[in-house]
C-alpha positions as CSV (number, residue, x, y, z in Angstrom):
1,M,0.0,0.0,0.0
2,S,1.3,3.4,-0.9
3,E,1.8,6.2,1.6
4,P,-1.5,8.0,2.4
5,K,-2.0,11.4,0.9
6,T,-4.6,14.1,1.3
7,Y,-6.8,14.5,-1.8
8,Y,-9.0,17.5,-2.4
9,F,-12.0,17.5,-4.7
10,V,-14.9,19.2,-6.4
11,A,-17.8,16.9,-7.4
12,A,-21.0,17.5,-9.2
13,S,-23.3,15.8,-11.7
14,R,-21.4,14.3,-14.7
15,K,-23.6,16.3,-17.0
16,F,-22.8,19.6,-15.3
17,L,-19.1,19.1,-15.1
18,I,-18.5,17.5,-18.5
19,E,-21.2,18.9,-20.7
20,T,-22.5,22.2,-19.2
21,E,-19.4,23.8,-17.8
22,P,-16.2,24.5,-19.8
23,L,-14.3,22.1,-17.5
24,E,-12.3,20.6,-20.4
25,E,-11.0,24.0,-21.3
26,S,-10.1,24.9,-17.7
27,L,-8.2,21.6,-17.2
28,K,-6.3,22.0,-20.5
29,E,-5.3,25.5,-19.3
30,R,-4.1,24.1,-15.9
31,R,-2.3,21.2,-17.7
32,K,-0.4,23.7,-20.0
33,N,0.5,25.7,-16.9
34,Y,1.9,22.6,-15.2
35,L,3.9,21.6,-18.3
36,D,5.3,25.1,-18.8
37,R,6.5,24.9,-15.1
38,H,7.7,21.3,-15.5
39,K,5.4,20.4,-12.7
40,E,4.0,16.8,-12.4
41,I,0.2,16.6,-13.1
42,D,-1.5,16.1,-9.7
43,F,-5.2,16.4,-10.8
44,W,-7.6,14.0,-12.4
45,L,-11.1,14.0,-13.8
46,I,-13.0,10.9,-12.5
47,E,-16.4,9.8,-13.8
48,S,-18.4,7.9,-11.2
49,P,-15.8,8.3,-8.5
50,A,-15.7,5.4,-6.0
51,F,-14.5,7.6,-3.1
52,L,-18.0,9.1,-2.8
53,E,-19.1,5.6,-1.7
54,A,-17.1,6.0,1.5
55,P,-19.3,6.2,4.6
56,A,-17.9,9.7,5.4
57,F,-19.5,11.0,2.1
58,R,-22.9,9.4,2.4
59,S,-24.6,12.7,3.0
60,L,-22.7,14.5,0.4
61,K,-23.3,11.8,-2.2
62,Q,-27.1,12.2,-1.7
63,Q,-26.8,15.9,-2.6
64,I,-25.1,15.4,-5.9
65,P,-27.2,14.4,-8.9
66,H,-26.2,11.1,-10.5
67,P,-24.2,10.1,-12.4
68,T,-21.4,12.0,-10.7
69,A,-18.0,13.2,-11.7
70,A,-15.2,14.8,-9.7
71,V,-11.9,16.4,-10.2
72,I,-9.4,15.4,-7.5
73,S,-6.0,16.7,-6.7
74,T,-3.2,16.5,-4.1
75,D,-2.9,20.3,-4.4
76,P,-5.6,22.2,-2.6
77,Q,-4.9,25.3,-4.8
78,V,-6.1,23.4,-7.9
79,I,-9.4,22.7,-6.3
80,T,-9.7,26.3,-5.0
81,W,-9.0,27.5,-8.6
82,L,-11.7,25.2,-10.0
83,K,-14.2,26.1,-7.3
84,L,-13.8,29.8,-8.2
85,R,-14.6,28.9,-11.9
86,L,-17.4,26.5,-11.3
87,E,-20.6,27.1,-9.5
88,F,-22.8,24.4,-8.0
89,V,-20.1,22.0,-7.0
90,A,-19.5,20.2,-3.8
91,S,-16.0,20.1,-2.4
92,G,-14.1,18.4,0.3
93,E,-11.0,16.3,1.1
94,F,-10.1,12.8,2.1
95,I,-7.0,10.7,2.9
96,A,-6.2,7.7,0.7
97,P,-5.3,5.0,0.6
98,S,-7.4,4.1,3.6
99,D,-9.8,1.3,4.7
100,S,-12.8,3.1,3.3
101,I,-11.0,4.6,0.2
102,P,-8.3,2.1,-0.9
103,D,-7.8,3.8,-4.4
104,P,-8.5,7.5,-4.7
105,L,-8.8,7.3,-8.5
106,A,-11.1,4.3,-8.6
107,T,-14.4,4.4,-10.4
108,I,-17.7,2.6,-10.0
109,N,-18.4,0.2,-12.8
């Protein structure tokens, strides 16, 4: 098992994040910024994120229309940056790997 890290996220309905909002453009902009600075990519777009199944997120999961999507990062500034650009998203953080979230990037089939 790898060393636990703190992950930060924004989550919303898949339709909102992927179809309604210009998320792809924002992530491309952030990716270019990282590449220009030779910084390792530390954010991911996850459709149907499994971490929302953890008991700690039961209440939050009920508030997000399904199917869900999330952007997670180990850098809280990335999530703050996204939250400023996107409205109507839930946000939070978690530590993984853990008993309830063994793989932070896992999806639900």
